[in-house]
C-alpha positions, 0 to 999 in steps of 0.5 A: 496524516493522522496515522503519521502522528500515530506512527510517531507516537508508537515509535516514541513509546517503543524507544522509551521502554526500559528493555528497548533503551540502548538497543537498535530498533528497526521499523517495518511498514507494509503496503500503504503503511510503508509510505506512512512509515517513510513520511513519519521518518522525515521529521519529529522524533523519528528524525531526531532519534532515528531507527537503525533502518526502515523496511517497506514491503509492497509500498507505493511510490506515487499514490496516483499511479498506484490508485490508477492501477486499482482502477485499470489493472494496467502496469508497464513492465519494460515498456510493455503494458500488462493487464492484471486483475487488481485486488478488490480491497483497494477500492473498498479501502479508498471508498471507506476512507473518503466516501463520507467526505465527498458529494457524489450527488446522492446520499451514501450513508448506507454504503458507508455503513456497509463499507465499515462492516467490510473493513471489519470483516463482518461479512454476514452483516455486510450481506444482510445490509446489502440485501436491504438496498434497492436494486440499483444501489445493491448492484453498485454496492456489489461492484464496489465490494467485488472491485469491479470498476463500472462507469459509476464506480469510476465516476465516484473514484474520479471525484475522490481523487479530484477532491482529495488531491492534497491528502493523497499527495501528502502520503505519496513518497514521490512528493518528499522522497529527497527528505528520507535520510534513513537506510531503507530496505525495500521489498515487493512481490511480483505477484502483488495485485494491490500495489504493483511491484514497479512502484517499489522499483521507483521508490528505491530509485528515489531514495539515496540509501536503499536496497531493493528486493523484488521477489519473482518466486510467485508472479502473475501469469500475465507477467511470466507464464512459465517458470522452472523449478530451478528458477524457484530455487534461485529465487529462494537463494536471492531471498536468503541473501537479501535477508542476510544483508538486512540482518548483517546491517541491523546487527552491525 
């Protein structure tokens, strides 16, 4: 929610610039930032003086099913359940954001320090701090950093999801999608292992004025193990066509 305010503040500053006044502004949000951008657009300055259009890439529709994927690695594609190894960053970011605000039964100050260093990509310092932990905590910290969902990692995540329901729902487009009035270009890669591309399909279906592009240029082997060179050429043609559509809309 703090970032929703910052997005609006940034937009206000941009459209106030002399070199921007009178021009068309398009706002782009990536991954979780895409949902924050959409939330920013439904009231305040971005509603009263809206951007020409919005673009999201790799954004979720329902934060809970997206977070469930981070834990289980399972998504449903055309009725078939597929297992993919999720990106470890999802668990790291979730723990970094919420671990300090929940009680998991023991002190997590040392974990919070390490997670903050990891968020800042200070890897050498992360390794030093991990080595200072006792063996049980070291094992758990490495599981979190590697995105391995052990019984204890899942227990902590379950506590976070339970205690932070309101906050997580507040940035979940599923809860307020009908309020989105802007034109939205939605893009997602089928190879995304942070937010599954099925989330963007649901997002597009929920927004009245949207255009969806799912790139199958790169896919998980579990989804489609064999693709021909002709397939890649066709995908590049689809991608080019989609960007032409976006540019035409922006310039029109």
